[in-house]
All heavy atoms as TSV, in Angstrom:
chain	resi	resn	atom	element	x	y	z
A	1	MET	N	N	0.763	-1.196	0.003
A	1	MET	CA	C	0.004	-0.010	-0.071
A	1	MET	C	C	0.764	1.251	0.072
A	1	MET	O	O	0.578	2.246	-0.721
A	1	MET	CB	C	-0.915	-0.015	1.266
A	1	MET	CG	C	-1.994	0.913	1.140
A	1	MET	SD	S	-3.099	0.401	-0.172
A	1	MET	CE	C	-4.248	1.723	-0.072
A	2	ILE	N	N	1.956	1.278	0.796
A	2	ILE	CA	C	2.756	2.351	0.871
A	2	ILE	C	C	3.537	2.567	-0.383
A	2	ILE	O	O	3.676	3.710	-0.941
A	2	ILE	CB	C	3.827	2.238	1.984
A	2	ILE	CG1	C	3.058	2.255	3.311
A	2	ILE	CG2	C	4.926	3.201	1.962
A	2	ILE	CD1	C	4.013	1.911	4.466
A	3	LEU	N	N	3.986	1.513	-1.057
A	3	LEU	CA	C	4.638	1.588	-2.420
A	3	LEU	C	C	3.694	2.171	-3.403
A	3	LEU	O	O	4.122	2.925	-4.295
A	3	LEU	CB	C	5.186	0.261	-2.772
A	3	LEU	CG	C	6.349	-0.286	-1.881
A	3	LEU	CD1	C	6.752	-1.699	-2.415
A	3	LEU	CD2	C	7.538	0.669	-2.037
A	4	THR	N	N	2.413	1.838	-3.399
A	4	THR	CA	C	1.492	2.369	-4.338
A	4	THR	C	C	1.267	3.841	-4.125
A	4	THR	O	O	1.286	4.532	-5.116
A	4	THR	CB	C	0.102	1.571	-4.125
A	4	THR	OG1	O	0.323	0.175	-4.327
A	4	THR	CG2	C	-0.840	2.061	-5.233
A	5	ASN	N	N	1.182	4.250	-2.894
A	5	ASN	CA	C	1.127	5.600	-2.596
A	5	ASN	C	C	2.225	6.478	-3.013
A	5	ASN	O	O	2.172	7.442	-3.641
A	5	ASN	CB	C	0.867	5.818	-1.103
A	5	ASN	CG	C	-0.484	6.346	-0.732
A	5	ASN	OD1	O	-1.081	6.915	-1.521
A	5	ASN	ND2	N	-0.723	6.419	0.541
A	6	VAL	N	N	3.562	5.899	-2.779
A	6	VAL	CA	C	4.732	6.599	-3.167
A	6	VAL	C	C	4.833	6.776	-4.650
A	6	VAL	O	O	5.188	7.799	-5.162
A	6	VAL	CB	C	5.904	5.924	-2.515
A	6	VAL	CG1	C	7.212	6.468	-3.035
A	6	VAL	CG2	C	5.953	6.079	-0.972
A	7	SER	N	N	4.514	5.637	-5.364
A	7	SER	CA	C	4.589	5.689	-6.846
A	7	SER	C	C	3.686	6.653	-7.420
A	7	SER	O	O	3.918	7.386	-8.341
A	7	SER	CB	C	4.492	4.275	-7.457
A	7	SER	OG	O	3.206	3.782	-7.058
A	8	PHE	N	N	2.427	6.631	-6.756
A	8	PHE	CA	C	1.397	7.558	-7.318
A	8	PHE	C	C	1.821	8.952	-7.176
A	8	PHE	O	O	1.657	9.939	-7.986
A	8	PHE	CB	C	0.068	7.296	-6.656
A	8	PHE	CG	C	-1.142	8.134	-7.080
A	8	PHE	CD1	C	-1.522	8.207	-8.391
A	8	PHE	CD2	C	-1.515	9.327	-6.242
A	8	PHE	CE1	C	-2.595	8.989	-8.810
A	8	PHE	CE2	C	-2.520	10.109	-6.728
A	8	PHE	CZ	C	-3.103	9.950	-7.956
A	9	ASN	N	N	2.348	9.290	-5.922
A	9	ASN	CA	C	2.872	10.678	-5.780
A	9	ASN	C	C	4.088	11.092	-6.541
A	9	ASN	O	O	4.117	12.222	-6.994
A	9	ASN	CB	C	3.226	10.810	-4.169
A	9	ASN	CG	C	1.948	10.914	-3.328
A	9	ASN	OD1	O	0.961	11.180	-3.783
A	9	ASN	ND2	N	2.102	10.488	-2.073
A	10	LEU	N	N	4.882	10.109	-6.860
A	10	LEU	CA	C	5.972	10.379	-7.751
A	10	LEU	C	C	5.526	10.700	-9.152
A	10	LEU	O	O	6.021	11.545	-9.870
A	10	LEU	CB	C	7.015	9.240	-7.741
A	10	LEU	CG	C	7.866	9.072	-6.597
A	10	LEU	CD1	C	8.750	7.812	-6.629
A	10	LEU	CD2	C	8.724	10.339	-6.384
A	11	LEU	N	N	4.534	9.862	-9.636
A	11	LEU	CA	C	3.981	10.183	-10.966
A	11	LEU	C	C	3.297	11.490	-11.070
A	11	LEU	O	O	3.474	12.292	-12.010
A	11	LEU	CB	C	2.970	9.139	-11.349
A	11	LEU	CG	C	3.554	7.722	-11.784
A	11	LEU	CD1	C	2.438	6.686	-11.898
A	11	LEU	CD2	C	4.341	7.891	-12.992
A	12	GLN	N	N	2.626	11.939	-9.930
A	12	GLN	CA	C	2.049	13.202	-9.934
A	12	GLN	C	C	3.106	14.329	-10.057
A	12	GLN	O	O	2.985	15.348	-10.607
A	12	GLN	CB	C	1.208	13.496	-8.676
A	12	GLN	CG	C	-0.242	12.826	-8.710
A	12	GLN	CD	C	-1.041	13.192	-7.622
A	12	GLN	OE1	O	-0.573	13.627	-6.503
A	12	GLN	NE2	N	-2.307	13.129	-7.690
A	13	PHE	N	N	4.218	14.085	-9.282
A	13	PHE	CA	C	5.326	15.007	-9.319
A	13	PHE	C	C	5.913	15.193	-10.706
A	13	PHE	O	O	6.365	16.300	-11.108
A	13	PHE	CB	C	6.295	14.621	-8.264
A	13	PHE	CG	C	7.491	15.551	-8.184
A	13	PHE	CD1	C	7.356	16.860	-7.626
A	13	PHE	CD2	C	8.713	15.235	-8.644
A	13	PHE	CE1	C	8.413	17.755	-7.508
A	13	PHE	CE2	C	9.852	16.090	-8.621
A	13	PHE	CZ	C	9.630	17.424	-8.000
A	14	LEU	N	N	6.039	14.026	-11.383
A	14	LEU	CA	C	6.684	14.066	-12.703
A	14	LEU	C	C	5.807	14.869	-13.750
A	14	LEU	O	O	6.341	15.576	-14.585
A	14	LEU	CB	C	6.946	12.619	-13.166
A	14	LEU	CG	C	8.099	11.961	-12.409
A	14	LEU	CD1	C	8.189	10.444	-12.909
A	14	LEU	CD2	C	9.472	12.607	-12.667
A	15	PHE	N	N	4.472	14.619	-13.621
A	15	PHE	CA	C	3.549	15.220	-14.625
A	15	PHE	C	C	2.799	16.453	-14.008
A	15	PHE	O	O	1.654	16.811	-14.410
A	15	PHE	CB	C	2.587	14.202	-15.022
A	15	PHE	CG	C	3.147	13.009	-15.745
A	15	PHE	CD1	C	3.212	11.808	-15.147
A	15	PHE	CD2	C	3.742	13.134	-17.012
A	15	PHE	CE1	C	3.788	10.733	-15.776
A	15	PHE	CE2	C	4.252	12.134	-17.582
A	15	PHE	CZ	C	4.321	10.863	-17.065
A	16	VAL	N	N	3.425	17.144	-13.076
A	16	VAL	CA	C	2.868	18.293	-12.375
A	16	VAL	C	C	2.461	19.400	-13.305
A	16	VAL	O	O	1.424	20.035	-13.154
A	16	VAL	CB	C	3.843	18.771	-11.171
A	16	VAL	CG1	C	4.905	19.525	-11.782
A	16	VAL	CG2	C	2.939	19.627	-10.224
A	17	LYS	N	N	3.130	19.705	-14.442
A	17	LYS	CA	C	2.844	20.681	-15.318
A	17	LYS	C	C	1.623	20.395	-16.167
A	17	LYS	O	O	0.825	21.311	-16.618
A	17	LYS	CB	C	4.010	21.051	-16.193
A	17	LYS	CG	C	5.179	21.567	-15.320
A	17	LYS	CD	C	6.176	22.186	-16.277
A	17	LYS	CE	C	7.321	22.610	-15.398
A	17	LYS	NZ	N	7.939	23.749	-15.788
A	18	SER	N	N	1.351	19.148	-16.445
A	18	SER	CA	C	0.223	18.756	-17.336
A	18	SER	C	C	-1.108	18.466	-16.547
A	18	SER	O	O	-2.139	18.289	-16.993
A	18	SER	CB	C	0.520	17.611	-18.256
A	18	SER	OG	O	0.877	16.467	-17.354
A	19	LEU	N	N	-0.878	18.355	-15.169
A	19	LEU	CA	C	-2.097	18.046	-14.393
A	19	LEU	C	C	-2.747	19.314	-13.966
A	19	LEU	O	O	-2.088	20.342	-13.705
A	19	LEU	CB	C	-1.690	17.282	-13.009
A	19	LEU	CG	C	-1.112	15.941	-13.288
A	19	LEU	CD1	C	-0.666	15.264	-11.957
A	19	LEU	CD2	C	-2.133	14.998	-13.889
A	20	VAL	N	N	-4.134	19.317	-13.789
A	20	VAL	CA	C	-4.827	20.471	-13.321
A	20	VAL	C	C	-4.909	20.519	-11.816
A	20	VAL	O	O	-4.727	21.581	-11.251
A	20	VAL	CB	C	-6.272	20.452	-13.936
A	20	VAL	CG1	C	-7.077	21.569	-13.435
A	20	VAL	CG2	C	-6.162	20.453	-15.496
A	21	VAL	N	N	-5.134	19.400	-11.263
A	21	VAL	CA	C	-5.197	19.213	-9.693
A	21	VAL	C	C	-4.122	18.267	-9.222
A	21	VAL	O	O	-4.243	17.210	-9.861
A	21	VAL	CB	C	-6.567	18.918	-9.261
A	21	VAL	CG1	C	-6.612	18.693	-7.826
A	21	VAL	CG2	C	-7.640	19.915	-9.787
A	22	THR	N	N	-3.381	18.634	-8.340
A	22	THR	CA	C	-2.371	17.661	-7.808
A	22	THR	C	C	-2.659	17.545	-6.249
A	22	THR	O	O	-2.838	18.611	-5.509
A	22	THR	CB	C	-0.916	18.028	-7.989
A	22	THR	OG1	O	-0.765	19.423	-7.457
A	22	THR	CG2	C	-0.644	18.111	-9.417
A	23	ASN	N	N	-2.760	16.371	-5.741
A	23	ASN	CA	C	-2.887	16.114	-4.445
A	23	ASN	C	C	-1.865	15.117	-3.933
A	23	ASN	O	O	-1.649	14.139	-4.637
A	23	ASN	CB	C	-4.299	15.468	-4.062
A	23	ASN	CG	C	-5.447	16.458	-4.317
A	23	ASN	OD1	O	-5.215	17.587	-4.086
A	23	ASN	ND2	N	-6.643	15.948	-4.748
A	24	GLY	N	N	-1.205	15.400	-2.930
A	24	GLY	CA	C	-0.043	14.523	-2.461
A	24	GLY	C	C	-0.402	14.301	-0.882
A	24	GLY	O	O	-0.778	15.105	-0.247
A	25	SER	N	N	-0.076	12.906	-0.633
A	25	SER	CA	C	-0.173	12.644	0.875
A	25	SER	C	C	0.751	11.419	1.109
A	25	SER	O	O	1.042	10.596	0.186
A	25	SER	CB	C	-1.605	12.298	1.200
A	25	SER	OG	O	-2.035	11.011	0.464
A	26	VAL	N	N	1.229	11.401	2.326
A	26	VAL	CA	C	2.087	10.265	2.691
A	26	VAL	C	C	1.352	9.680	3.969
A	26	VAL	O	O	1.104	10.460	4.872
A	26	VAL	CB	C	3.520	10.717	3.062
A	26	VAL	CG1	C	4.312	9.545	3.627
A	26	VAL	CG2	C	4.124	11.337	1.806
A	27	ARG	N	N	1.068	8.413	3.854
A	27	ARG	CA	C	0.431	7.699	5.047
A	27	ARG	C	C	1.498	6.694	5.672
A	27	ARG	O	O	1.899	5.901	4.962
A	27	ARG	CB	C	-0.889	6.951	4.635
A	27	ARG	CG	C	-1.902	7.923	4.069
A	27	ARG	CD	C	-3.141	7.224	3.678
A	27	ARG	NE	N	-4.044	8.082	3.008
A	27	ARG	CZ	C	-5.116	7.748	2.543
A	27	ARG	NH1	N	-5.441	6.558	2.375
A	27	ARG	NH2	N	-5.945	8.690	2.056
A	28	ILE	N	N	1.753	6.967	6.881
A	28	ILE	CA	C	2.706	5.983	7.592
A	28	ILE	C	C	1.846	5.304	8.639
A	28	ILE	O	O	1.276	5.911	9.455
A	28	ILE	CB	C	3.807	6.820	8.155
A	28	ILE	CG1	C	4.568	7.572	7.108
A	28	ILE	CG2	C	4.737	5.907	8.986
A	28	ILE	CD1	C	5.587	8.490	7.679
A	29	PRO	N	N	1.774	3.945	8.634
A	29	PRO	CA	C	1.014	3.163	9.553
A	29	PRO	C	C	1.710	3.132	10.961
A	29	PRO	O	O	2.419	2.184	11.326
A	29	PRO	CB	C	0.896	1.770	8.925
A	29	PRO	CG	C	2.208	1.629	8.020
A	29	PRO	CD	C	2.551	3.101	7.614
A	30	ILE	N	N	1.625	4.135	11.722
A	30	ILE	CA	C	2.265	4.226	12.943
A	30	ILE	C	C	1.902	3.180	13.904
A	30	ILE	O	O	2.734	2.523	14.562
A	30	ILE	CB	C	2.086	5.624	13.580
A	30	ILE	CG1	C	2.523	6.762	12.792
A	30	ILE	CG2	C	2.637	5.739	15.082
A	30	ILE	CD1	C	4.005	6.846	12.614
A	31	PHE	N	N	0.534	2.885	13.998
A	31	PHE	CA	C	0.185	1.892	14.882
A	31	PHE	C	C	0.670	0.415	14.578
A	31	PHE	O	O	1.237	-0.283	15.461
A	31	PHE	CB	C	-1.442	1.736	14.887
A	31	PHE	CG	C	-1.908	0.668	15.891
A	31	PHE	CD1	C	-1.960	0.857	17.234
A	31	PHE	CD2	C	-2.409	-0.485	15.280
A	31	PHE	CE1	C	-2.422	-0.161	18.124
A	31	PHE	CE2	C	-2.914	-1.491	16.192
A	31	PHE	CZ	C	-2.963	-1.288	17.540
A	32	SER	N	N	0.768	0.106	13.209
A	32	SER	CA	C	1.295	-1.170	12.868
A	32	SER	C	C	2.778	-1.199	13.137
A	32	SER	O	O	3.298	-2.260	13.600
A	32	SER	CB	C	1.086	-1.435	11.373
A	32	SER	OG	O	-0.336	-1.346	11.085
A	33	ILE	N	N	3.490	-0.184	12.863
A	33	ILE	CA	C	4.891	-0.188	13.158
A	33	ILE	C	C	5.226	-0.317	14.726
A	33	ILE	O	O	6.080	-1.165	15.049
A	33	ILE	CB	C	5.598	1.122	12.584
A	33	ILE	CG1	C	5.602	1.042	11.096
A	33	ILE	CG2	C	7.038	1.218	13.106
A	33	ILE	CD1	C	6.063	2.397	10.357
A	34	THR	N	N	4.473	0.402	15.500
A	34	THR	CA	C	4.640	0.281	16.818
A	34	THR	C	C	4.288	-1.082	17.440
A	34	THR	O	O	4.999	-1.592	18.186
A	34	THR	CB	C	3.659	1.352	17.567
A	34	THR	OG1	O	3.895	2.620	17.122
A	34	THR	CG2	C	3.913	1.396	19.087
A	35	PHE	N	N	3.190	-1.711	16.885
A	35	PHE	CA	C	2.902	-3.095	17.257
A	35	PHE	C	C	3.892	-4.108	17.026
A	35	PHE	O	O	4.290	-4.930	17.805
A	35	PHE	CB	C	1.493	-3.410	16.658
A	35	PHE	CG	C	1.081	-4.843	16.955
A	35	PHE	CD1	C	0.569	-5.053	18.271
A	35	PHE	CD2	C	1.233	-5.847	16.017
A	35	PHE	CE1	C	0.177	-6.425	18.511
A	35	PHE	CE2	C	0.809	-7.128	16.338
A	35	PHE	CZ	C	0.274	-7.491	17.592
A	36	VAL	N	N	4.490	-4.002	15.814
A	36	VAL	CA	C	5.540	-4.927	15.381
A	36	VAL	C	C	6.770	-4.742	16.300
A	36	VAL	O	O	7.489	-5.743	16.656
A	36	VAL	CB	C	5.904	-4.716	13.833
A	36	VAL	CG1	C	7.124	-5.419	13.442
A	36	VAL	CG2	C	4.696	-5.156	13.056
A	37	LEU	N	N	7.153	-3.452	16.458
A	37	LEU	CA	C	8.321	-3.201	17.278
A	37	LEU	C	C	8.157	-3.752	18.708
A	37	LEU	O	O	9.055	-4.358	19.386
A	37	LEU	CB	C	8.686	-1.727	17.277
A	37	LEU	CG	C	9.414	-1.156	16.020
A	37	LEU	CD1	C	9.589	0.323	16.118
A	37	LEU	CD2	C	10.686	-1.833	15.759
A	38	ALA	N	N	6.912	-3.601	19.269
A	38	ALA	CA	C	6.648	-4.136	20.606
A	38	ALA	C	C	6.714	-5.614	20.582
A	38	ALA	O	O	7.262	-6.273	21.517
A	38	ALA	CB	C	5.241	-3.607	21.076
A	39	ALA	N	N	6.131	-6.164	19.582
A	39	ALA	CA	C	6.158	-7.733	19.481
A	39	ALA	C	C	7.620	-8.230	19.443
A	39	ALA	O	O	7.990	-9.157	20.019
A	39	ALA	CB	C	5.412	-8.142	18.283
A	40	LEU	N	N	8.451	-7.605	18.586
A	40	LEU	CA	C	9.895	-7.951	18.470
A	40	LEU	C	C	10.564	-7.797	19.731
A	40	LEU	O	O	11.416	-8.640	20.211
A	40	LEU	CB	C	10.562	-7.111	17.400
A	40	LEU	CG	C	10.210	-7.396	15.995
A	40	LEU	CD1	C	10.849	-6.445	15.015
A	40	LEU	CD2	C	10.657	-8.930	15.671
A	41	LEU	N	N	10.367	-6.708	20.560
A	41	LEU	CA	C	10.989	-6.582	21.901
A	41	LEU	C	C	10.506	-7.511	22.885
A	41	LEU	O	O	11.401	-8.099	23.591
A	41	LEU	CB	C	10.724	-5.146	22.450
A	41	LEU	CG	C	11.457	-3.992	21.728
A	41	LEU	CD1	C	10.949	-2.647	22.236
A	41	LEU	CD2	C	12.920	-4.102	22.179
A	42	LEU	N	N	9.246	-7.912	22.884
A	42	LEU	CA	C	8.694	-8.844	23.860
A	42	LEU	C	C	9.295	-10.240	23.387
A	42	LEU	O	O	9.610	-11.007	24.399
A	42	LEU	CB	C	7.172	-8.920	23.735
A	42	LEU	CG	C	6.485	-9.831	24.620
A	42	LEU	CD1	C	6.787	-9.384	26.159
A	42	LEU	CD2	C	4.932	-9.790	24.450
A	43	THR	N	N	9.436	-10.551	22.207
A	43	THR	CA	C	10.047	-11.807	21.770
A	43	THR	C	C	11.560	-11.961	22.170
A	43	THR	O	O	11.887	-12.911	22.790
A	43	THR	CB	C	9.852	-11.999	20.289
A	43	THR	OG1	O	8.501	-11.906	19.908
A	43	THR	CG2	C	10.376	-13.287	19.893
A	44	ARG	N	N	12.210	-10.824	21.964
A	44	ARG	CA	C	13.639	-10.802	22.328
A	44	ARG	C	C	13.850	-10.941	23.995
A	44	ARG	O	O	14.557	-11.703	24.350
A	44	ARG	CB	C	14.286	-9.514	21.865
A	44	ARG	CG	C	15.760	-9.549	22.298
A	44	ARG	CD	C	16.437	-8.615	21.470
A	44	ARG	NE	N	16.435	-8.957	20.037
A	44	ARG	CZ	C	17.141	-8.386	19.199
A	44	ARG	NH1	N	17.982	-7.262	19.395
A	44	ARG	NH2	N	17.016	-8.742	17.858
A	45	LEU	N	N	12.914	-10.280	24.651
A	45	LEU	CA	C	13.065	-10.407	26.123
A	45	LEU	C	C	12.752	-11.807	26.674
A	45	LEU	O	O	13.253	-12.327	27.570
A	45	LEU	CB	C	12.181	-9.352	26.807
A	45	LEU	CG	C	12.556	-7.824	26.712
A	45	LEU	CD1	C	11.395	-7.048	27.187
A	45	LEU	CD2	C	13.816	-7.732	27.559
A	46	THR	N	N	11.627	-12.362	25.996
A	46	THR	CA	C	11.305	-13.731	26.432
A	46	THR	C	C	12.403	-14.726	26.036
A	46	THR	O	O	12.711	-15.653	26.898
A	46	THR	CB	C	9.971	-14.116	25.693
A	46	THR	OG1	O	9.009	-13.158	25.782
A	46	THR	CG2	C	9.523	-15.464	25.970
A	47	ALA	N	N	12.975	-14.548	24.922
A	47	ALA	CA	C	14.108	-15.517	24.548
A	47	ALA	C	C	15.384	-15.377	25.459
A	47	ALA	O	O	15.897	-16.387	25.879
A	47	ALA	CB	C	14.567	-15.206	23.042
A	48	GLU	N	N	15.678	-14.173	25.802
A	48	GLU	CA	C	16.665	-13.847	26.746
A	48	GLU	C	C	16.482	-14.483	28.134
A	48	GLU	O	O	17.225	-15.043	28.730
A	48	GLU	CB	C	17.021	-12.452	26.855
A	48	GLU	CG	C	17.679	-11.826	25.622
A	48	GLU	CD	C	17.975	-10.300	25.788
A	48	GLU	OE1	O	17.582	-9.770	26.789
A	48	GLU	OE2	O	18.524	-9.776	24.796
A	49	SER	N	N	15.129	-14.384	28.535
A	49	SER	CA	C	14.795	-14.833	29.797
A	49	SER	C	C	14.809	-16.406	29.848
A	49	SER	O	O	15.279	-16.984	30.855
A	49	SER	CB	C	13.318	-14.430	30.276
A	49	SER	OG	O	13.253	-13.016	30.440
A	50	LYS	N	N	14.346	-17.034	28.784
A	50	LYS	CA	C	14.425	-18.423	28.715
A	50	LYS	C	C	15.964	-18.970	28.669
A	50	LYS	O	O	16.238	-19.920	29.210
A	50	LYS	CB	C	13.750	-18.953	27.464
A	50	LYS	CG	C	13.756	-20.435	27.284
A	50	LYS	CD	C	13.038	-20.953	26.021
A	50	LYS	CE	C	13.024	-22.426	25.847
A	50	LYS	NZ	N	13.962	-23.201	26.526
A	51	GLN	N	N	16.781	-18.284	27.987
A	51	GLN	CA	C	18.233	-18.570	27.981
A	51	GLN	C	C	18.768	-18.541	29.376
A	51	GLN	O	O	19.561	-19.397	29.816
A	51	GLN	CB	C	18.948	-17.728	27.055
A	51	GLN	CG	C	20.460	-18.164	26.820
A	51	GLN	CD	C	21.160	-17.312	25.779
A	51	GLN	OE1	O	20.620	-16.275	25.347
A	51	GLN	NE2	N	22.425	-17.677	25.508
A	52	LEU	N	N	18.419	-17.378	30.101
A	52	LEU	CA	C	19.019	-17.286	31.467
A	52	LEU	C	C	18.532	-18.413	32.330
A	52	LEU	O	O	19.158	-18.900	33.219
A	52	LEU	CB	C	18.513	-15.908	32.024
A	52	LEU	CG	C	19.473	-14.718	31.800
A	52	LEU	CD1	C	18.737	-13.460	32.299
A	52	LEU	CD2	C	20.865	-14.858	32.424
A	53	LYS	N	N	17.154	-18.715	32.292
A	53	LYS	CA	C	16.532	-19.844	32.994
A	53	LYS	C	C	17.245	-21.135	32.732
A	53	LYS	O	O	17.560	-21.900	33.576
A	53	LYS	CB	C	15.053	-19.868	32.691
A	53	LYS	CG	C	14.500	-20.985	33.612
A	53	LYS	CD	C	13.000	-21.206	33.201
A	53	LYS	CE	C	12.239	-22.176	34.099
A	53	LYS	NZ	N	12.814	-23.601	33.906
A	54	ASP	N	N	17.545	-21.423	31.463
A	54	ASP	CA	C	18.241	-22.751	31.031
A	54	ASP	C	C	19.687	-22.661	31.648
A	54	ASP	O	O	19.990	-23.679	32.059
A	54	ASP	CB	C	18.252	-22.768	29.614
A	54	ASP	CG	C	16.903	-23.115	28.955
A	54	ASP	OD1	O	15.953	-23.462	29.738
A	54	ASP	OD2	O	16.712	-22.874	27.703
A	55	ASP	N	N	20.290	-21.610	31.635
A	55	ASP	CA	C	21.651	-21.445	32.063
A	55	ASP	C	C	21.646	-21.719	33.742
A	55	ASP	O	O	22.502	-22.450	34.139
A	55	ASP	CB	C	22.303	-20.121	31.862
A	55	ASP	CG	C	22.693	-20.037	30.394
A	55	ASP	OD1	O	22.753	-21.087	29.689
A	55	ASP	OD2	O	22.975	-18.890	29.943
A	56	ASN	N	N	20.642	-21.112	34.287
A	56	ASN	CA	C	20.620	-21.341	35.796
A	56	ASN	C	C	20.164	-22.770	36.144
A	56	ASN	O	O	20.660	-23.371	37.151
A	56	ASN	CB	C	19.499	-20.353	36.402
A	56	ASN	CG	C	20.085	-18.942	36.468
A	56	ASN	OD1	O	21.273	-18.720	36.483
A	56	ASN	ND2	N	19.055	-18.102	36.491
A	57	ASP	N	N	19.412	-23.419	35.308
A	57	ASP	CA	C	19.014	-24.751	35.530
A	57	ASP	C	C	20.194	-25.699	35.405
A	57	ASP	O	O	20.273	-26.851	36.041
A	57	ASP	CB	C	17.896	-25.187	34.614
A	57	ASP	CG	C	16.527	-24.560	35.028
A	57	ASP	OD1	O	16.417	-24.033	36.237
A	57	ASP	OD2	O	15.601	-24.542	34.140
A	58	MET	N	N	21.127	-25.419	34.578
A	58	MET	CA	C	22.284	-26.221	34.391
A	58	MET	C	C	23.169	-26.351	35.636
A	58	MET	O	O	23.797	-27.347	35.892
A	58	MET	CB	C	23.163	-25.771	33.231
A	58	MET	CG	C	22.458	-26.076	31.753
A	58	MET	SD	S	23.383	-25.304	30.489
A	58	MET	CE	C	25.146	-26.039	30.747
A	59	PHE	N	N	23.108	-25.168	36.391
A	59	PHE	CA	C	23.953	-25.232	37.571
A	59	PHE	C	C	23.441	-25.915	38.765
A	59	PHE	O	O	24.066	-26.385	39.642
A	59	PHE	CB	C	24.285	-23.743	38.000
A	59	PHE	CG	C	25.186	-23.012	37.085
A	59	PHE	CD1	C	24.783	-21.923	36.375
A	59	PHE	CD2	C	26.490	-23.451	36.908
A	59	PHE	CE1	C	25.680	-21.322	35.521
A	59	PHE	CE2	C	27.365	-22.770	36.055
A	59	PHE	CZ	C	26.947	-21.726	35.284
A	60	ILE	N	N	22.085	-25.984	38.758
A	60	ILE	CA	C	21.329	-26.697	39.900
A	60	ILE	C	C	21.465	-28.167	39.738
A	60	ILE	O	O	21.587	-28.885	38.996
A	60	ILE	CB	C	19.862	-26.250	40.046
A	60	ILE	CG1	C	19.886	-24.741	40.320
A	60	ILE	CG2	C	19.206	-26.977	41.019
A	60	ILE	CD1	C	18.595	-24.070	40.291
């Protein structure tokens, strides 16, 4: 979706002299990016915690 938006805006920019009306917008999915980053952080923390637990279980 983002690539389509960017390509459409680039085409409008290239043909700006021949167009009567030009509208440009950039949409960034902030919620989706934040959700993915939070999921990655949670996964990394969980993996590190599991590795620490496994290391501690080896000593016992």
